[in-house]
Each structure stands twice: as C-alpha cells, then as structure tokens.
C-alpha positions in Angstrom: 14.4 -12.5 -17.5 15.2 -12.2 -13.8 18.5 -13.9 -14.2 19.3 -11.6 -17.0 18.5 -8.6 -14.8 20.9 -9.9 -12.1 23.7 -10.2 -14.7 23.0 -6.7 -15.9 23.7 -5.4 -12.4 27.0 -7.1 -12.1 28.2 -5.9 -15.5 26.7 -2.4 -15.8 25.2 -0.9 -12.8 28.2 1.2 -11.7 28.4 3.1 -14.9 24.6 3.5 -15.0 24.6 5.3 -11.7 27.3 7.6 -12.9 25.3 8.3 -16.0 22.0 8.8 -14.3 23.5 11.3 -11.8 24.1 13.5 -14.9 20.9 12.9 -16.8 18.5 13.1 -13.8 20.2 16.1 -12.1 17.9 19.1 -11.9 20.3 22.0 -12.3 20.9 23.6 -8.9 21.3 27.4 -8.9 24.3 28.8 -7.1 23.6 28.9 -3.4 23.6 32.4 -1.8 24.5 32.7 1.8 21.4 32.8 4.1 21.5 35.0 7.1 21.1 33.1 10.4 17.5 32.4 11.3 16.0 33.1 7.9 16.2 29.9 5.9 12.5 29.3 5.6 11.9 32.9 4.7 14.7 32.7 2.1 13.1 29.5 0.6 9.8 31.2 0.2 11.3 34.3 -1.2 13.2 32.4 -3.9 10.1 30.2 -4.4 11.9 26.8 -4.4 13.5 24.4 -2.0 16.7 22.6 -2.9 16.8 19.0 -1.8 20.0 16.9 -1.9 19.2 13.3 -2.6 20.5 10.3 -4.6 19.2 8.1 -7.4 18.1 4.8 -5.9 14.9 2.7 -6.0 14.2 3.4 -2.3 14.7 7.2 -2.7 14.3 8.8 -6.1 14.4 7.6 -9.7 12.9 8.3 -13.2 10.0 5.9 -13.8 8.0 5.6 -17.0 5.6 8.3 -15.8 8.4 10.6 -14.7 10.1 11.2 -11.3 9.0 8.8 -8.5 10.3 7.0 -5.4 9.3 6.9 -1.7 11.3 10.0 -0.6 10.6 11.8 -3.9 6.9 11.6 -3.0 7.6 13.1 0.4 9.8 15.8 -1.0 7.2 16.8 -3.6 4.5 16.9 -1.0 6.6 18.9 1.3 7.4 21.5 -1.4 3.6 21.7 -2.0 3.1 22.1 1.7 5.5 25.1 1.7 4.0 26.5 -1.5 7.3 26.4 -3.4 8.8 24.5 -6.3 11.0 21.4 -5.8 14.6 21.6 -7.0 16.6 18.4 -6.8 20.3 17.7 -6.7 20.4 13.9 -7.3 24.1 13.6 -7.9 25.0 12.3 -4.4 26.1 9.1 -2.8 25.1 8.5 0.9 28.2 10.1 2.4 28.1 13.2 0.2 24.6 14.4 1.2 25.4 15.8 4.6 28.4 17.9 3.5 26.2 19.4 0.7 23.5 20.2 3.3 26.0 21.9 5.5 27.5 23.9 2.7 24.6 24.6 0.4 21.3 23.8 2.2 18.3 23.5 2.1 17.5 19.8 3.0 18.9 16.3 2.6 16.6 13.4 1.9 18.4 10.2 0.9 17.5 7.4 3.3 19.7 9.1 5.9 20.1 7.5 9.3 19.3 9.8 12.2 22.6 10.1 14.1 22.3 12.5 17.0 25.0 15.1 17.6 26.1 15.1 13.9 28.1 18.3 13.6 26.2 21.0 11.6 23.1 19.0 11.1 19.5 19.1 12.5 17.4 16.1 11.9 13.6 16.0 11.6 11.4 13.6 13.4 11.8 10.0 12.3 10.1 9.0 9.0 10.7 5.3 8.9 12.4 2.6 11.0 15.3 1.0 9.3 16.4 -2.4 10.6 19.8 -3.6 9.6 19.5 -7.1 8.1 22.0 -9.8 7.1 21.3 -11.4 3.8 23.3 -14.2 2.2 23.6 -16.3 -0.9 21.3 -19.3 -1.1 23.2 -22.5 -0.4 25.4 -21.2 2.4 24.4 -23.2 5.4 24.5 -22.2 9.0 24.2 -18.4 8.7 22.0 -18.0 11.7 23.9 -15.8 14.2 26.5 -13.0 14.1 29.4 -15.3 14.9 28.6 -17.1 11.6 29.7 -14.1 9.7 33.4 -14.4 10.6 35.4 -15.5 7.6 32.8 -14.6 5.0 33.0 -12.0 2.2 30.6 -9.4 3.5 29.6 -6.1 1.8 27.7 -3.1 2.8 27.3 0.6 1.8 29.4 3.2 3.5 27.5 6.2 4.9 24.2 4.4 5.0 24.2 3.4 8.7 24.6 -0.3 8.2 28.4 0.0 8.8 27.7 1.1 12.3 25.9 -2.1 13.1 28.9 -4.1 11.8 31.3 -2.0 13.8 29.3 -2.6 17.0 29.4 -6.4 16.1 33.1 -6.3 15.5 33.7 -5.2 19.1 32.2 -8.5 20.2 33.8 -10.5 17.3 37.1 -8.9 16.6 37.9 -11.3 13.7 35.0 -9.9 11.7 35.9 -7.9 8.6 33.8 -6.6 5.7 34.0 -4.4 2.6 32.3 -1.1 2.2 31.4 0.9 -1.0 30.4 4.5 -1.4 29.7 4.1 -5.1 27.1 1.3 -5.2 23.4 1.0 -4.4 21.6 -1.8 -2.6 20.5 -3.6 -5.8 24.1 -3.7 -7.0 25.2 -5.1 -3.7 22.6 -7.8 -3.8 23.7 -8.6 -7.4 27.2 -9.4 -6.1 25.7 -11.7 -3.4 23.6 -13.4 -6.1 26.6 -13.9 -8.4 28.9 -15.3 -5.7 31.3 -12.3 -5.5 30.1 -11.7 -2.0 28.8 -14.3 0.5 26.6 -11.9 2.4 25.6 -8.3 2.8 24.1 -6.0 5.4 21.4 -3.8 4.2 18.1 -2.5 5.7 15.0 -4.7 5.9 12.8 -2.5 3.8 15.4 -2.4 1.1 15.5 -6.2 1.0 11.7 -6.3 0.7 11.9 -3.9 -2.3 14.6 -5.8 -4.1 14.3 -9.5 -3.1 11.9 -10.4 -6.0 14.8 -9.9 -8.4 17.4 -11.9 -6.4 15.7 -15.2 -5.6 19.1 -16.7 -4.7 19.6 -14.2 -1.9 18.2 -15.4 1.4 17.0 -13.4 4.4 19.3 -14.0 7.3 18.8 -12.2 10.7 18.5 -8.7 12.0 21.6 -7.0 13.3 21.5 -4.6 16.2 18.8 -2.0 16.9 16.8 -0.3 14.2 17.8 3.2 13.0 15.5 6.0 12.1 15.3 7.5 8.6 15.1 11.3 8.8 15.7 14.4 6.8 18.8 16.6 7.4 18.9 20.4 7.6 21.8 22.8 8.3 22.2 24.3 11.7 22.7 28.0 12.3 19.9 29.1 9.9 16.9 29.2 12.2 14.4 26.6 13.2 11.6 27.6 10.9 12.2 25.0 8.2 12.8 22.3 10.8 9.5 23.1 12.5 7.7 23.1 9.1 9.2 19.8 8.2 8.3 18.2 11.5 4.7 19.5 11.3 4.4 18.2 7.7 5.7 14.7 8.7 3.4 14.6 11.8 0.4 15.4 9.6 1.3 12.6 7.2 1.7 10.2 10.1 -1.6 11.1 11.8 -3.6 11.0 8.5 -2.3 7.6 7.7 -0.7 8.8 4.4 2.8 8.0 5.5 1.9 4.4 6.3 0.2 4.1 2.9 3.3 5.3 1.1 5.5 2.9 3.0 3.2 0.0 2.1 3.0 1.1 -1.5 6.7 1.4 -2.0 8.1 -1.3 0.2 5.3 -3.8 0.2 3.7 -5.8 3.0 5.8 -8.2 5.2 3.6 -11.1 4.1 3.5 -10.5 0.4 6.1 -13.0 -0.7 5.1 -15.6 1.8 1.5 -15.3 0.8 1.9 -15.2 -3.0 4.6 -17.8 -3.2 7.7 -16.2 -4.5 8.9 -18.7 -7.0 5.6 -19.6 -8.5 4.5 -16.0 -8.8 7.7 -14.9 -10.3 7.8 -17.8 -12.6 4.3 -17.1 -13.9 5.1 -13.4 -14.1 7.9 -14.1 -16.5 6.8 -17.1 -18.3 3.0 -16.5 -18.7 2.0 -12.9 -18.3 4.0 -11.4 -21.2 2.0 -13.4 -23.7 -1.2 -11.8 -22.4 -0.1 -8.3 -21.4 -1.3 -6.6 -24.6 -4.6 -8.4 -24.3 -5.1 -7.1 -20.8 -4.1 -3.6 -21.9 -6.6 -3.7 -24.8 -9.4 -4.9 -22.5 -8.4 -2.2 -20.0 -8.7 0.5 -22.6 -12.2 -0.7 -23.6 -13.5 -1.1 -20.0 -11.6 1.7 -18.1 -9.9 -0.6 -15.7 -6.2 -0.7 -14.9 -4.7 -3.5 -17.0 -2.7 -4.7 -14.0 -6.0 -5.1 -12.0 -7.4 -7.2 -14.8 -4.2 -9.2 -14.8 -4.5 -9.8 -11.1 -8.1 -11.1 -11.6 -6.8 -13.4 -14.3 -4.0 -14.7 -12.0 -6.5 -15.3 -9.2 -8.8 -17.1 -11.5 -6.4 -19.3 -13.5 -2.7 -18.4 -12.8 -2.9 -17.1 -16.5 -3.5 -20.6 -17.8 -5.9 -20.5 -20.8 -6.5 -24.2 -20.5 -7.6 -24.0 -16.9 -10.9 -25.8 -16.1 -12.6 -26.0 -12.7 -14.6 -28.9 -11.4 -17.8 -26.8 -11.9 -17.0 -26.2 -15.6 -15.8 -22.6 -15.6 -12.7 -22.3 -17.8 -10.1 -20.1 -19.4 -7.9 -17.3 -18.1 -10.8 -15.4 -16.7 -12.7 -18.7 -15.8 -16.0 -17.7 -17.3 -19.1 -19.8 -16.8 -21.0 -20.9 -20.0 -24.0 -18.5 -19.3 -21.6 -15.6 -18.7 -19.7 -16.4 -21.9 -23.0 -16.4 -23.8 -24.0 -13.2 -22.2 -20.7 -11.5 -23.3 -20.8 -13.0 -26.8 -17.8 -15.3 -26.2 -17.8 -18.4 -28.3 -14.5 -20.0 -27.1 -13.7 -19.6 -23.4 -10.3 -21.1 -23.9 -9.2 -18.5 -26.4 -7.1 -16.0 -24.3 -8.3 -12.9 -26.3 -12.0 -13.8 -26.0 -11.6 -14.8 -22.3 -9.8 -11.6 -21.2 -12.2 -9.4 -23.2 -15.3 -11.2 -21.9 -14.1 -11.2 -18.3 -13.2 -7.5 -18.4 -16.6 -6.6 -19.9 -18.4 -8.8 -17.4 -16.6 -7.1 -14.5 -17.4 -3.7 -16.0 -21.1 -4.7 -16.4 -21.3 -5.8 -12.7 -19.7 -2.6 -11.5 -22.0 -0.5 -13.6 -25.1 -2.3 -12.2 -24.2 -1.6 -8.6 -26.2 1.2 -6.8 -24.8 4.7 -7.4 -24.3 5.3 -3.7 -21.5 2.7 -3.7 -18.4 4.6 -4.6 -14.6 4.5 -4.9 -12.8 1.3 -3.9 -15.9 0.0 -2.2 -17.6 -0.2 -5.6 -14.6 -2.0 -7.1 -14.3 -4.5 -4.3 -18.0 -5.3 -4.4 -17.9 -5.8 -8.1 -15.0 -8.2 -7.8 -16.9 -10.1 -5.0 -19.9 -10.3 -7.3 -17.7 -11.6 -10.1 -16.9 -14.5 -7.8 -20.2 -15.2 -5.9 -22.8 -13.5 -8.0 -24.6 -10.2 -7.8 -27.6 -11.7 -6.1 -25.6 -13.0 -3.2 -23.7 -9.7 -2.9 -27.1 -7.9 -2.5 -28.0 -10.5 0.1 -24.8 -9.7 2.0 -25.5 -6.0 1.7 -28.9 -6.6 3.3 -27.3 -8.6 6.1 -24.8 -5.8 6.7 -27.7 -3.4 7.1 -29.6 -5.7 9.4 -26.5 -5.9 11.6 -26.4 -2.1 11.8 -23.6 -1.7 9.3 -23.3 0.3 6.1 -24.4 -1.7 3.0 -22.3 0.7 0.8 -19.1 -0.1 2.7 -17.0 -3.0 1.6 -15.7 -3.4 5.1 -19.2 -4.0 6.5 -20.2 -6.2 3.5 -17.0 -8.2 3.8 -17.9 -9.0 7.4 -21.5 -10.0 6.3 -20.6 -12.3 3.3 -19.4 -15.3 5.4 -22.8 -15.2 7.2 -24.4 -16.5 4.0 -23.0 -19.9 5.1 -25.1 -19.8 8.3 -28.8 -20.8 8.2 -29.6 -18.2 10.8 -28.7 -15.5 8.2 -29.1 -17.1 4.7 -32.7 -18.1 5.6 -33.6 -14.4 5.7 -32.2 -13.7 2.2 -33.6 -13.9 -1.3 -30.9 -16.1 -2.8 -30.2 -18.4 0.1 -27.0 -20.2 1.0 -23.6 -19.2 -0.5 -20.0 -20.0 0.3 -19.7 -16.4 1.4 -16.2 -16.8 2.8 -14.8 -17.4 -0.7 -15.4 -13.9 -2.2 -13.8 -12.3 0.9 -10.6 -14.3 0.2 -11.0 -13.8 -3.5 -11.0 -10.0 -3.2 -8.2 -10.0 -0.7 -6.1 -12.2 -3.1 -6.7 -10.0 -6.1 -5.9 -6.9 -4.2 -2.6 -8.4 -3.1 -1.8 -9.7 -6.6 -2.6 -6.3 -8.0 -0.3 -4.6 -5.6 2.4 -7.2 -6.3 2.2 -6.7 -10.0 2.4 -2.9 -9.5 5.3 -3.4 -7.1 7.2 -5.6 -9.6 6.6 -3.3 -12.5 7.6 -0.2 -10.5 10.8 -1.9 -9.3 11.6 -3.3 -12.8 11.8 0.3 -14.1 15.1 0.6 -12.4 16.5 -2.5 -13.8 15.6 -2.0 -17.4 17.2 1.4 -17.5 20.7 0.0 -17.3 22.9 0.7 -20.2 25.6 -1.5 -21.6 28.9 0.0 -20.4 32.1 -1.9 -19.6 33.4 -1.8 -16.1 36.4 -3.2 -14.3 37.0 -6.9 -14.4 37.4 -6.9 -10.7 33.9 -7.2 -9.1 35.1 -5.8 -5.8 37.0 -2.8 -7.1 34.5 -0.4 -5.7 34.9 -1.7 -2.1 37.2 -0.7 0.7 38.2 -3.3 3.2 37.4 -2.9 6.9 40.0 -5.2 8.5 39.5 -7.3 11.6 40.5 -5.8 15.0 42.8 -8.6 16.0 
C-alpha cells in the first residue's frame, strides 16, 4: 500500500493540489481598505479574520473529521482568542502568501520563514524552528557532506526558505545547481526522490519526520545551514494591535506547554521511528492491522475506548499475531491468560475476534475497578499497567508511592514506584510481594508511543488517500525551474 501511495504522488499530486485549492477554499469577501492603525479594530468589527494559507500536510488540510493541520489548529485558536470567526484563503503556494498579505490582509500562516526586513511585512515571534535538511534516495552512497551534492539532481520548493540554504552553499561550491518548484508540496517532492526522478531534496526536518513513513526509500542525510524560524506574517502600515495580540497569543501557548504538545502531536517525536523500528512497524501496519481493524473498532464501540488505543495494546502484546504464544502460556492478539479468558467468557484465545473482544473488556473492567479519585490519563495508564502486571501489584506500587511522599493517584509517581517492587526493601512491605515492576513502566510507554504512531500514520494517510486520478505531464520535472551553477 505504501508503494502504491508513492506512485500516486508521482502521477497525480499536482492536479490534486490544483483541485483542492478550489474545493477547500473558504470564500473570501472583498477586502475593504483599512485605515492605518486600525486593523485589529476592523477585524473585530467585521467579526472575522482572514488568513492566507496553503493546503499541505504540515499546514492545513481536510481530514476525515473536517479541517485540521498544525497551523490550522493555531489559526483556529487565535480566532477564538480574538473572539472572531476564522476565514481561510487556502489557494496559495508559498511564494503567493506574502503578496496576498500585503494587498489584502489580515494574516499569513503557511510555514513561512521569518525573513527580517521583508518589505511590507511584520512577522510575529517565532512559532517553530525549521532546520533545512538534505534527504536522498536510498542506495546513493557517500551523501555525507555539502560537497557531495555537486552533480546530483536536487529539488526544493521555491519561497519556502530552503532555497536560501542552497544559495548560501552555492557560494562555497559554485558548481552546485538544483531545481525549484512553486507548484509542488513536500510529499510530492519526496515522491520524486523515491521514484528516482530526483537524487536528493532539501526540505525542513519536521517535514521529513511527518512524511518519511510513506517514503522508506528516502534517507535522512545531513542538516544544511542554520535553522530558520516559522512565523506568521502581517501587513505593515495598519497598526501594531494585531501583531501584539498574535505575539501575546503565541507566548501564552508557549508558556502553557500547548505549543509543544501541538508540535509533538503533528510532527512526532525524534525517536519515534528509531524506537518503533520503521520497517517492521510499517510492514505490520499494512500487512496485519487491516485484517483486525473492524474488530478493534467493534470492541472500542462496546468498551468506550479509542480503537487505535486498543490496536496499540494489541501491537505491544503480539504484533497483531493471533498465533502468538509466550513462554508463560498467554496467547493470542491480546495475549490473554487462561484465567482471564475464562473470566471474560473467551473459549478460544487464538480466535482474533474473541481475543480482541476479551482483551478490550478486560482492560475496561480494570479501569472501572480503579478508585474514583484516579482520573484522566492517570487512570488509563494505571489500567494499562495493571493489564500487564496485575491489579494487586499496581495497588502495591500506589502504596509505595504514598510511602515515598508521592501521590498514589498520579501515574508519574506510581510509575516511579513500580520498579521498586523488584527490591526486597520495598516489596517486603507490600501485600502481593515481588513483581518485575520495570516491565509495566516500559509496557505503558510502548503502548503510548504505538498509539501515537498509529494516530500519526492515520492522520498523515488522510492526505494521500484524497488524491484523484488525473493525468499530468509525462515529464516528471516539468514543474521545476533550474537554478544553474555559478561557474
């Protein structure tokens, strides 16, 4: 399926983005000239803010549940912060956003690099650091330094900021040349590297993290130059009220930790792919999970869990293998013990439907039995830990946490106490004695990461499955403009 997705990009992505710009565009009312110094007042009077953006996985797109994307979340929250509606013009490419901001207002949010002294533009405080990164096709050897790029077919996006990193490099290596496009997006660029049309590309590091799952034949190379800052753009000459409001809003998001959580949610953690094992995880995601997705969804409906969480538990337990058997005799996708299967009314632990149903109901029964004063994620994580180590040992760890002056209702404190069940000094004071308490800590951590990875993949795939079959030029480089060498 992943290979098919990559082929879809090469054949159809260009026409898709032209189509989506029409179908996703929120109609923008005719802009009326704003007197100097009154932009924020004007926005509040008209009761909406117009944001110029572009349709891209890192910025804004239509997901299964409606509009989504990293900057869309920020735009929507900012509109709420101002107490106005959000009005999007999503028809842009990177290099058309700033002219639209200058001519029409109100704000540009499209993974824009903060470039000081840009005529007619004020930038907000930085939102995200964007590090230019060289990526290349797997199988090309010796791509380790900037000098290795000379003579390669390299692509990048014009107006995104990565071209500046290449221009700075060209001053040192005059023979360097590359191709720029103002009509593609990052995933389409990576598709051309994957297919062999390009040897390498320069994109931003966070963009690679978001897309690399779908392009296993594209390797991470090396960073290029200094990081740039992503920022929002506002027109000059219309007062500083809106700029001050945007900066205050972004500062609040940063100080509250909300901005970091959104970055993590949309772009993943640096250690995701190394931890999960890219090829194994993707292979199982494609070859095994689809056979059990409906079973996980059915179990989720009956137990009020997210189906993707249940799938993550199943992956941690068995890698979605219904024939899995542990040395201790637990078996099946959800690796149920014989007593647990009997308690849940399961007759065949190797039957996927029974195993998933029984595992989901067992996790629900554990969560329901926990004390009422354990709430939110703390309750979920403790239920998962008990699924692994047993409810009795979890209660022992809660008692140890309390003995150590911690909060027995906090997963953070219980997580620190669980490994102590392996030490006589502590387990001798408990009701249920010794347990391999380090295992449930790793178990919960793994499930949380698998859960986030499944969400991450599903969210990203929404972009790829929206592509429509539309013929494009036979020339795979027809959307690029050559930047020649200096010598």
